[in-house]
N, C-alpha and C positions, 0 to 999 in steps of 0.2 A: 328607608335607609337603616332601619334598626334590625334588619334581618342579618343573622350571622351566617356567613358562608365560608367554606374551606378554600384553600389556595387554588385548587383546580377550578372551582366555580368562579372565583374572582378572575382568574386568567381567561376563562371562557367569556365572561362578561366584558373584559377589556378588549379582547379580540373582536367581539361582536360590535362594540362601540367603534373600534378602529375601522372595521369593514363598513359600517354605516357612514362614518365620516368620509371614507374614500368615495363611496357612491354619491354622497351629497356634493363633494368637491367636483366630481366629474359632471354632475348635472346642475351645477350652480348657474344662476341666471346672469351673474356678473363676476368680474375679477375680484371684487372686494369680498363677496361671499366665498368664492373659491379659496382665497387666501386665508380666511378665517377657518374654514374646514381643514385646510392643509396644516394650519398651526395645531389644531386639535389632533389631527392624525399623527403629526410628528411627535407630540407629547405621548400619545398612546403607544406609538411604535417604541419609544424609549422605555415605557413602563413594561411592555410585553417582552422586549429584548434589550436590556441595558447595554449590551456589547455592540449593538447595531449603530452604525454611524448615521447621523441625520443631517449631514451637510447639505446645503442647498445647491 
C-alpha cells in the first residue's frame, strides 16, 4: 500500500475491485456472503461515482 498512484490508476483499481465484488456476489454460496459482497460493491459504486444513487 505504499505505492503512489495517480487518480486514473486509483479509479481503475476501484473499478476492478467493484467488478470483482459483483462477480463474488453473484457466485456467493449463501445469502450472508452475497450480502457482504453487495455492501462492498455499494461502497465502491459510491467511490467511483458519488452522484450515483445506491438505494436498495
